[in-house]
C-alpha positions in Angstrom: -20.5 5.3 -58.2 -23.6 7.1 -59.4 -23.7 10.4 -61.8 -24.8 12.2 -58.3 -21.7 12.3 -56.9 -22.6 14.6 -53.6 -22.5 11.6 -51.0 -24.2 14.1 -48.8 -27.6 13.5 -51.0 -27.9 10.2 -52.4 -31.4 8.9 -53.2 -32.9 5.6 -52.2 -32.6 4.6 -55.6 -28.8 5.5 -55.6 -28.3 3.8 -52.3 -30.0 0.8 -53.3 -27.8 0.5 -56.8 -24.4 1.0 -54.8 -25.7 -2.1 -52.3 -26.3 -4.3 -55.6 -22.9 -3.3 -56.9 -21.4 -4.2 -53.7 -23.1 -7.4 -53.2 -21.8 -8.0 -56.8 -18.3 -6.9 -56.0 -18.1 -8.6 -52.8 -19.2 -12.0 -53.9 -16.7 -12.1 -56.6 -13.5 -10.8 -54.2 -11.2 -13.7 -52.4 -8.2 -11.5 -51.5 -8.8 -10.4 -47.9 -6.8 -6.8 -48.4 -8.7 -5.9 -50.8 -12.5 -7.1 -49.8 -11.9 -4.9 -46.5 -10.6 -1.7 -48.6 -13.8 -2.5 -51.2 -16.4 -2.7 -47.9 -14.4 0.3 -46.3 -15.0 2.4 -49.6 -18.5 1.5 -50.1 -19.8 1.8 -46.7 -18.3 5.7 -46.9 -19.8 6.3 -50.2 -23.0 4.8 -49.0 -23.9 5.9 -45.8 -21.5 9.2 -45.7 -19.1 8.9 -43.3 -16.0 10.5 -42.6 -14.4 7.6 -41.0 -15.0 3.6 -41.4 -12.7 1.3 -39.3 -13.4 -2.6 -40.0 -12.0 -4.9 -37.3 -11.0 -8.5 -37.0 -11.6 -10.6 -34.0 -8.5 -12.6 -33.1 -9.0 -14.7 -30.1 -5.7 -16.1 -30.1 -4.1 -12.7 -29.5 -7.5 -11.4 -27.7 -7.3 -8.3 -29.8 -9.6 -6.7 -32.6 -7.2 -5.8 -35.1 -8.0 -3.2 -38.1 -5.2 -2.8 -41.2 -8.6 -0.9 -43.0 -9.3 2.3 -41.3 -11.1 4.8 -44.0 -10.8 8.3 -43.5 -8.3 11.0 -44.0 -4.7 10.2 -42.7 -5.7 6.5 -42.0 -4.5 5.0 -45.3 -1.4 3.5 -43.6 -2.8 3.0 -40.1 -3.3 -0.6 -38.0 -5.1 -0.4 -35.4 -5.0 -2.9 -32.3 -7.3 -3.3 -29.4 -8.0 -5.6 -26.2 -10.9 -7.8 -27.0 -11.6 -7.2 -23.2 -10.8 -3.5 -23.6 -13.4 -0.5 -23.3 -13.5 1.1 -26.5 -17.3 0.6 -28.6 -15.7 -2.4 -30.8 -14.9 -4.3 -28.4 -17.8 -3.9 -26.5 -20.1 -4.6 -29.8 -18.0 -7.9 -30.5 -18.1 -9.0 -27.1 -22.3 -8.3 -26.8 -23.0 -9.0 -30.8 -25.5 -5.8 -30.2 -25.1 -2.7 -32.4 -24.2 0.7 -31.0 -25.3 4.0 -32.3 -24.1 7.4 -30.3 -25.4 10.5 -31.3 -22.8 12.5 -29.0 -20.1 9.9 -28.6 -18.3 12.2 -25.9 -21.6 12.2 -23.6 -22.1 8.8 -23.8 -20.8 7.2 -20.8 -20.4 3.7 -22.7 -17.7 5.7 -25.4 -13.9 5.5 -24.7 -11.5 7.9 -26.2 -9.0 5.0 -26.8 -9.4 4.9 -30.7 -9.1 9.0 -30.8 -6.1 9.4 -28.9 -4.5 6.4 -31.3 -5.7 8.6 -34.5 -6.1 12.1 -33.0 -9.7 12.4 -34.8 -12.4 13.6 -32.6 -15.3 11.5 -32.9 -19.1 13.4 -32.7 -21.1 10.6 -33.4 -20.6 6.7 -33.7 -22.4 3.9 -34.9 -21.1 0.4 -35.1 -22.5 -3.2 -35.8 -21.5 -6.5 -35.6 -19.8 -9.0 -38.0 -21.4 -12.1 -38.2 -20.8 -15.4 -39.7 -24.0 -17.9 -41.2 -23.6 -19.5 -37.4 -24.1 -16.1 -35.7 -20.8 -16.1 -34.1 -19.5 -12.5 -34.2 -16.0 -12.7 -36.2 -15.4 -8.4 -36.1 -17.3 -4.8 -36.4 -17.7 -2.4 -38.6 -17.5 1.0 -37.6 -18.5 4.6 -38.9 -17.3 7.9 -37.1 -19.1 11.3 -37.9 -22.0 11.4 -40.7 -20.2 13.8 -43.5 -23.8 16.2 -42.9 -22.8 16.5 -38.7 -25.9 14.7 -38.4 -26.2 11.9 -35.5 -26.8 8.2 -37.7 -29.8 7.5 -38.3 -32.2 4.4 -37.7 -32.2 4.0 -41.6 -28.1 4.3 -41.3 -28.1 1.3 -38.7 -30.1 -1.0 -41.2 -27.9 0.2 -44.1 -24.9 -0.6 -42.0 -26.4 -4.1 -40.8 -27.0 -5.2 -44.5 -23.8 -4.4 -45.5 -22.3 -6.4 -42.6 -24.6 -9.2 -43.6 -23.1 -9.2 -47.1 -19.4 -8.9 -46.2 -19.2 -11.0 -43.1 -19.4 -14.7 -44.4 -17.1 -13.4 -47.3 -14.9 -11.6 -45.2 -14.6 -15.3 -43.1 -13.9 -17.5 -46.0 -11.0 -14.9 -47.7 -9.7 -15.0 -44.0 -9.3 -18.5 -44.7 -7.6 -18.0 -48.0 -5.3 -15.5 -46.4 -4.4 -18.1 -43.6 -3.8 -20.8 -46.5 -1.4 -18.6 -48.8 0.8 -17.7 -45.4 0.8 -20.8 -44.7 2.1 -21.7 -48.4 4.1 -19.1 -48.2 5.7 -20.0 -44.6 6.4 -23.4 -46.4 8.3 -21.9 -49.1 10.4 -20.0 -46.9 11.4 -22.7 -44.8 12.4 -24.6 -48.4 14.7 -21.9 -48.7 16.2 -21.8 -45.7 16.7 -25.4 -46.4 19.0 -24.7 -49.4 20.3 -21.2 -48.1 21.4 -22.1 -44.7 24.7 -24.0 -45.7 26.6 -21.3 -47.3 25.2 -18.1 -45.8 27.0 -16.4 -43.3 23.0 -15.1 -42.4 20.4 -16.8 -44.2 17.6 -14.6 -43.1 19.2 -11.6 -44.1 20.2 -13.0 -47.6 16.4 -14.3 -48.2 14.7 -11.0 -46.9 17.7 -9.1 -49.2 16.8 -11.1 -52.1 13.2 -11.2 -52.0 13.6 -7.1 -51.2 15.8 -6.4 -54.1 13.8 -8.7 -56.4 10.4 -6.6 -55.5 12.1 -3.1 -56.1 13.4 -4.1 -59.6 10.3 -5.4 -60.3 8.1 -1.9 -59.5 11.3 -0.3 -60.9 9.9 -2.2 -64.2 6.5 -1.0 -64.0 4.8 -4.5 -62.8 1.9 -4.6 -60.9 1.4 -4.5 -57.7 0.2 -8.4 -57.3 3.0 -9.3 -59.8 5.6 -8.0 -58.2 4.8 -9.6 -54.5 4.5 -12.9 -56.0 8.4 -12.1 -57.8 9.3 -11.2 -54.4 7.9 -14.4 -52.9 9.2 -16.7 -55.6 12.7 -15.4 -55.4 13.2 -16.9 -52.1 13.6 -20.3 -54.0 16.1 -19.3 -56.7 19.2 -21.5 -54.9 17.1 -24.6 -53.9 18.8 -26.6 -55.9 21.9 -25.9 -53.9 20.4 -28.6 -51.6 22.3 -30.9 -54.3 25.6 -29.9 -54.3 28.2 -31.2 -52.2 29.6 -29.6 -49.0 33.3 -30.2 -50.4 32.0 -27.8 -53.2 29.6 -25.4 -51.5 31.8 -24.2 -48.6 35.1 -24.9 -50.4 36.5 -21.3 -49.0 39.0 -20.9 -51.9 38.7 -20.6 -56.1 36.7 -23.8 -57.1 38.7 -26.2 -59.7 37.1 -26.3 -63.5 35.4 -30.0 -62.5 34.4 -28.6 -59.0 32.4 -25.5 -60.8 30.8 -27.9 -63.2 29.0 -29.4 -60.6 28.6 -26.0 -58.7 26.5 -25.2 -62.1 24.4 -28.1 -61.8 22.5 -26.5 -59.0 20.5 -24.6 -61.6 19.4 -27.8 -63.5 18.9 -29.4 -59.6 16.9 -26.6 -58.8 14.8 -26.9 -62.5 14.1 -30.0 -61.8 12.5 -30.0 -58.1 10.3 -27.2 -59.0 9.2 -28.8 -63.0 5.2 -29.4 -63.4 4.4 -26.9 -60.7 0.7 -26.2 -61.1 0.8 -22.5 -58.7 1.6 -19.3 -60.3 4.2 -18.8 -57.5 6.3 -22.0 -57.9 5.8 -21.3 -61.6 7.7 -18.5 -61.3 10.1 -19.8 -58.8 11.3 -22.6 -61.4 12.4 -19.8 -64.1 13.8 -18.4 -61.3 16.3 -21.3 -60.7 16.8 -22.9 -63.3 17.6 -19.4 -65.0 19.0 -17.3 -63.0 22.5 -17.6 -63.7 22.2 -17.2 -67.5 23.7 -13.7 -69.0 22.1 -11.3 -71.5 25.0 -11.7 -73.9 24.2 -15.8 -74.2 27.4 -16.8 -71.8 25.8 -17.8 -69.2 24.6 -21.1 -68.0 23.1 -23.8 -68.0 21.2 -23.4 -71.2 23.2 -20.3 -73.2 19.9 -18.3 -73.6 20.0 -14.1 -74.1 18.4 -11.5 -74.0 14.8 -12.1 -74.1 15.3 -15.6 -74.2 15.9 -15.6 -70.5 12.2 -14.9 -68.6 11.7 -12.1 -67.0 11.6 -13.4 -63.4 15.1 -14.7 -64.3 16.5 -11.7 -65.2 15.5 -9.3 -62.4 16.5 -12.1 -59.9 19.9 -12.3 -61.5 20.7 -9.0 -60.9 19.2 -9.4 -57.4 21.6 -12.3 -56.5 24.5 -11.1 -57.7 24.1 -7.7 -56.2 23.2 -9.2 -52.4 26.2 -12.1 -53.2 28.4 -9.2 -53.7 27.6 -6.7 -50.7 27.2 -9.8 -48.3 30.0 -11.6 -46.5 30.6 -15.5 -47.8 32.4 -18.4 -46.8 34.7 -17.8 -49.9 34.4 -14.0 -50.1 34.4 -10.8 -47.8 31.5 -8.4 -48.9 32.1 -5.7 -51.0 31.3 -1.9 -50.5 28.1 -0.8 -51.5 29.3 1.4 -53.9 31.5 -0.7 -55.8 28.9 -3.4 -56.0 26.6 -1.1 -57.7 29.2 0.4 -59.9 29.7 -3.6 -61.3 26.2 -3.9 -61.8 26.0 -1.0 -63.6 28.9 -2.1 -65.5 27.6 -5.3 -66.4 24.6 -4.1 -68.0 23.9 -5.1 -71.9 26.5 -8.3 -71.3 25.5 -10.0 -67.6 22.2 -8.4 -67.6 19.1 -6.9 -69.3 20.1 -2.9 -69.4 16.2 -2.3 -68.4 16.6 -4.3 -65.7 19.4 -2.4 -64.3 17.5 0.5 -65.2 15.2 -0.6 -62.9 17.9 -1.2 -60.3 19.2 2.4 -60.6 15.8 3.7 -60.2 14.5 1.9 -56.9 18.4 1.8 -55.6 17.3 4.5 -52.7 15.2 1.6 -51.4 17.5 -1.0 -51.7 21.4 0.7 -50.7 19.9 1.2 -46.9 19.1 -2.5 -46.1 23.0 -3.7 -47.1 24.6 -0.1 -45.3 22.4 -1.2 -42.0 24.0 -4.8 -42.1 27.4 -3.8 -43.2 27.5 -1.1 -40.6 25.7 -3.5 -37.8 28.2 -6.2 -38.1 31.1 -4.0 -38.6 32.3 -5.3 -42.2 35.7 -6.4 -43.2 35.6 -5.3 -47.0 37.3 -6.9 -49.7 40.0 -4.7 -51.1 
């Protein structure tokens, strides 16, 4: 942002500087969400609008959707509008033409639909199509209410069209990246289900729990959001090695013999082999988790007897998540523990089974963890162990 932070009085040179900065940032951003947030922020700064919506066209669902709505009270709002609806965004998407409304409520083309959703009264509105290199409309940029309370000008139209041209191609590429990422995550999820379904009463719930627990612990440790999300996604593969464990051992309802337990412990080694030499950062983390999640902080775990920080942090995190979930959930060989009992066990094992810092993070964010299990146990009328 230029030294003059008064967005109502930017000089043409300051706007040009911001546009150059915007073009550079857009060209270096591949994450769709981050790209949309960047675009919305720069639009409001350069043009001086109170609201900015970035709508993406979804032909499969017949909707325009927006997870980016820049303006007070809209930070976490996701909006869906029908492509065949009366909203200005839908009209711009269908026609591919810019719409500039100096007085929205006096214009017959304007629909109050979006205002009713957001609780915001639109005075003036400017919307331009997002078009790719083939001139196909892939979405809409829309801004509402200029900060100066004046209508949007022809110069504003030109600026918004220029920003749409700078952003459109990159948004389309980032969207493809996002789809590939989602496809990869779905594959990972289905692999996890394959490994887990044999000995879980509710496989889907187990995978959701492990991911959320690992995420909350990572955040409690102060890890960056991107790192915490990767840990969440990788954690579902921590037991992938169970694929190689025979049913007569994996599904045995009673206590395992020493020989059977020796076989069971090999699931860590099998998981390590399945995921070894992975190229993606996510699968590299999953490899550490699958191989080392049964190591103990005091060095008495398996398969290698690592201790303290010899154990990768990601494995120390999922170790706490895995044990807590195993205690609170029903298994073929045990009833669920009451949440307080399982919580106390984790705390008691700090410094022996578990890393004290990881346990501290678990305690810090437990208010976001406990309700997962309360809801499940109430819904399923849990029959607790003694």
